[in-house]
C-alpha positions as CSV (number, residue, x, y, z in Angstrom):
1,M,7.8,-26.3,42.2
2,S,6.1,-24.6,39.5
3,Q,6.4,-20.9,38.6
4,E,3.9,-18.8,36.8
5,W,4.9,-17.3,33.3
6,T,5.2,-13.6,33.3
7,P,5.1,-12.0,29.8
8,P,8.1,-10.2,28.8
9,T,8.3,-6.4,29.8
10,A,7.5,-4.0,26.8
11,S,10.4,-2.4,25.4
12,A,10.9,1.3,24.6
13,A,9.6,0.6,21.1
14,P,6.1,2.2,20.2
15,A,3.3,-0.2,20.8
16,N,1.1,1.5,18.2
17,V,2.6,0.7,14.8
18,P,0.5,1.7,11.8
19,N,-0.6,-1.1,9.6
20,Y,-1.6,0.7,6.5
21,L,-4.3,-1.7,5.7
22,I,-6.7,0.9,4.2
23,P,-4.1,2.3,1.8
24,A,-3.2,-1.1,0.9
25,I,-6.8,-2.3,0.2
26,I,-7.2,0.8,-2.1
27,S,-4.0,0.2,-3.8
28,L,-5.7,-3.2,-5.0
29,F,-7.7,-1.2,-7.5
30,C,-4.5,0.8,-8.8
31,C,-2.0,-1.8,-9.4
32,L,-2.9,-5.4,-8.6
33,P,0.4,-7.0,-8.0
34,L,1.9,-4.4,-5.8
35,G,-1.4,-4.0,-4.2
36,I,-1.3,-7.6,-3.2
37,V,2.1,-7.4,-1.8
38,G,1.1,-4.4,0.4
39,V,-2.0,-6.2,1.7
40,I,0.0,-9.0,2.7
41,F,2.6,-6.9,4.5
42,A,-0.3,-4.8,6.2
43,A,-1.7,-8.0,7.4
44,Q,1.4,-9.1,9.1
45,V,1.8,-6.0,11.2
46,N,-0.8,-6.7,14.0
47,G,0.5,-10.3,14.5
48,K,4.1,-9.3,14.8
49,V,3.1,-6.6,17.4
50,Q,1.0,-9.1,19.4
51,A,4.0,-11.5,19.2
52,G,6.3,-8.9,20.5
53,D,8.3,-8.6,17.5
54,M,8.3,-4.8,17.4
55,Q,11.4,-4.8,14.9
56,G,9.5,-7.2,12.5
57,A,6.3,-5.0,12.8
58,M,7.8,-1.8,12.0
59,D,9.6,-3.3,9.0
60,A,6.4,-5.0,7.8
61,S,4.5,-1.5,8.3
62,K,7.3,0.3,6.3
63,K,6.9,-2.2,3.6
64,A,3.1,-2.0,3.5
65,K,3.2,1.7,3.1
66,L,6.0,1.6,0.4
67,F,4.0,-1.1,-1.8
68,S,0.7,0.7,-1.2
69,F,1.9,4.1,-2.1
70,I,3.8,2.8,-5.1
71,S,0.8,1.0,-6.5
72,I,-1.4,4.1,-6.0
73,G,1.1,6.2,-7.9
74,L,1.4,3.7,-10.7
75,G,-2.3,3.8,-10.9
76,L,-2.9,7.5,-10.9
77,L,0.0,7.8,-13.4
78,A,-1.9,5.2,-15.8
79,I,-5.1,7.1,-15.5
80,V,-3.4,10.3,-16.5
81,C,-1.7,8.8,-19.3
82,Y,-5.0,7.1,-20.5
83,V,-6.8,10.5,-20.3
84,V,-4.0,12.5,-22.1
85,F,-3.8,9.8,-24.8
86,F,-7.5,9.8,-25.7
87,L,-7.6,13.6,-25.5
88,L,-4.6,13.7,-27.9
89,I,-6.3,11.2,-30.1
90,G,-9.7,12.9,-30.0
91,G,-8.1,16.2,-30.7
92,L,-6.3,15.0,-33.8
93,S,-9.3,13.4,-35.1
94,M,-11.4,16.4,-34.8
95,M,-8.6,18.2,-36.6
96,G,-8.9,16.0,-39.5
97,N,-12.8,16.3,-39.8
98,R,-13.1,20.0,-40.3
99,S,-15.3,21.3,-42.9
100,F,-14.6,24.7,-44.6
């Protein structure tokens, strides 16, 4: 009297959950701690979709997107501050080296 196992039916939730793995990997070059967190959440998405945990997959996807984009934003902000700082310092030093 054995019965064959039937997989659960798919719910109305979308089966294609974006994992944001590429932005998460790019964010590793911008802000390492937040980039690592983004990669961890991005790596969890596909496993949760295969396990049927659509709510968990959506949650991990949102967190991967959040941490990745915050990391990229902080990295770009740091680059802009770096450039402005050295342009300012370079401009001030050039003003001091004027010869009349």
